[in-house]
C-alpha positions in Angstrom: -72.1 60.9 35.7 -72.3 60.1 39.1 -73.4 63.4 41.3 -72.8 63.1 45.2 -75.6 64.7 47.3 -72.8 66.2 49.5 -69.0 67.2 47.5 -66.1 66.0 49.8 -66.0 69.1 51.8 -63.5 68.6 55.1 -65.3 69.9 58.2 -68.8 70.4 55.8 -69.5 66.7 56.5 -69.2 66.6 52.9 -67.5 62.8 51.1 -68.1 62.3 48.1 -69.3 59.0 46.8 -68.2 56.1 47.0 -68.6 52.8 44.8 -67.4 49.3 45.1 -66.7 47.4 42.1 -65.8 43.7 40.6 -65.7 41.8 37.7 -64.7 38.3 36.4 -63.0 37.7 32.9 -62.8 34.4 30.7 -61.0 34.0 27.7 -60.5 31.3 25.9 -58.3 30.5 22.8 -60.1 28.3 19.6 -57.6 25.2 19.9 -57.7 25.7 15.6 -55.8 28.9 16.7 -52.2 26.3 17.2 -49.8 25.9 16.5 -50.7 28.1 12.7 -51.3 31.4 14.5 -50.4 31.8 17.9 -47.0 29.5 19.2 -48.2 27.3 22.8 -44.6 28.2 24.4 -45.2 31.7 24.4 -49.2 31.9 24.1 -51.6 31.6 26.3 -54.9 29.1 26.1 -57.2 30.6 28.1 -57.3 33.4 31.1 -58.9 33.9 33.9 -59.1 37.1 35.5 -60.7 38.6 38.5 -60.6 42.6 39.8 -61.9 44.5 42.8 -61.8 48.3 42.8 -63.1 51.4 44.7 -64.1 54.4 43.3 -64.1 58.1 45.3 -66.4 60.5 43.2 -65.4 64.0 45.3 -67.5 66.2 43.4 -69.2 65.9 39.0 -65.6 66.8 37.5 -63.2 64.5 40.4 -62.7 60.7 40.5 -60.4 59.0 41.7 -60.3 55.0 41.5 -58.2 52.6 42.9 -58.7 48.6 41.3 -56.3 45.5 42.1 -56.7 42.4 39.2 -55.1 38.7 38.9 -55.2 36.6 36.1 -53.9 33.2 35.9 -53.3 31.8 32.7 -52.8 28.4 31.0 -50.3 27.9 29.2 -48.4 30.0 27.4 -44.9 29.0 28.9 -42.0 26.7 27.4 -43.0 24.4 30.0 -46.7 24.3 32.0 -48.3 28.0 33.0 -47.5 31.2 32.1 -46.8 33.3 35.7 -49.1 34.3 37.8 -50.7 37.8 37.2 -50.9 41.2 39.8 -51.4 44.9 38.9 -52.9 47.8 40.6 -53.9 51.0 39.0 -54.9 53.9 40.1 -56.2 56.8 38.2 -57.8 60.2 38.7 -60.0 61.2 36.3 -61.1 65.1 35.4 -64.1 65.9 33.9 -64.4 69.0 32.5 
C-alpha cells in the first residue's frame, strides 16, 4: 500500500499523501441480447462512464476517498435514453 513520507500531523508539516485518479469505462451490449434476454424498454444498449477522484492517505492505516462519476446511457427507457446518472461517493478506509 501507499505509505506517506510525512504522515498527517497538523502543526508539524505532515499532510500525508495525495493521489488523483481518473477512469473512463464503456459497456456495449450485444444486439442479440434484445428482446430475448433483455427488454429494450428497460435495459440500456450501452453506457459510458467517466469518473474522477482524490484519495488522501493520512498515514499507513487511514485513507479518505472522494469520487464523482457520471454515466450516460443509450436506450433503457420506454422512449429514448435512460437519464444520465451522477454520483458522489466518499469512503474512509482503515487498514490493520
